[in-house]
C-alpha positions, 0 to 999 in steps of 0.5 A: 500500500502506497503511503506518505510518511514524514518524520519530525525530530524535536531537537531544541532541548539542551539535555541538562541531565547529561551534564555536558557543555553541548546538547546531547543530540550533538555528542559523539557516539561511535564516530558520529553525532547522536543526531546524525545516527538518528537521521541516518536511520530515518532517511534510509527507510524507503517509507520516509519522505523527509524529516523536519528537525525543530531546533533552537533559533540559537543553535550553533551546532546543527550546520556542522552535522552530516545532514544539515544540507540534505534536501530531504531535511528541513530545519524549523524553529523549536519552541519553549517545550517539546510540544511547541517544537513538534507543532511548529514542525507540523505547521511547516509541513502543512504549508508544504501542502501535505495532506491532512491524512498523511502520516507523521512519525515523531521521533526523539533526536536522542534515540539513535538506535531505531531499527528498520524492523521497528519502523516496518512494524510500526508503519505496517501495523498502523497504516490502516488504523483510524488513530495511530499509535506508538512504539513501546515495551511492556514493563518487566521490572517491579514498580514502586510508588514512593513519597517525597522522601523516596520512601516506598509507599506501595508496589504498583502492579505492572500488568498492562503497563508499557514504556512509551518509546518513539516514533509515535505515528499519527495523521498530520491533521489529527495530531496538529489539532490535538497539540493545538488544543492541549497547548491552548489549555496550557497542558504541555504534554511530554509526548504526542500520544498524550495529546491524542489521549487528551483529545479523546483518542486511544492510540495503539501500542506497538511492541518495539525493541529494547535497544531503542534506547534514549540517551539521557545520562552519560552511561547511556552513550555506551549502551547505545554504542553497544546496540549500534555495533550490533545493528550496523552489522545487520544493516539496521 
């Protein structure tokens, strides 16, 4: 089935938890910047028409990246929060006359290990779905609820709980409206599925690979490097 899919990467953040002098998406990972790995994964997939990257207007690192001048990559200004950055990218995509029914895959800049198998699974699972959905993994660890002093108050059942990953895949028109509505109510969601949920929809969870790690702390770089070394030998 022929379908147009676009990717959006919100990359205007500074990644404070990394404790580095530059945003985490520009850190070196296995010989390339983190964001270059991420873009390579998306752009090499045949279903992805192009990628919109939302960056801080003060960003001084992007132009040195491998894909800064790639004609399939479009830079847009990021916003105050992730949701603002994604919405800015969606508005730019609409200005390019993209149809409201086209699919948008929003992916974290700091998830450089996304596999083509996960992309294939996500797209083929959701292509006929009325709402869309997201990659995720079922929670396997024991969960604890704690108080303000980090004292355990309860053990939380992990049944039917999932870790939300990216990409998160929704139709352009529906996601744009959901984000506009949530922002207008000063509800600054931390992922796109949350905006869709607030709009009354029920996104579908699609199980993905545990190797789709997000780099948030220094130790995550080595973990991502290990996954990359395995996946690169398998051509993603």
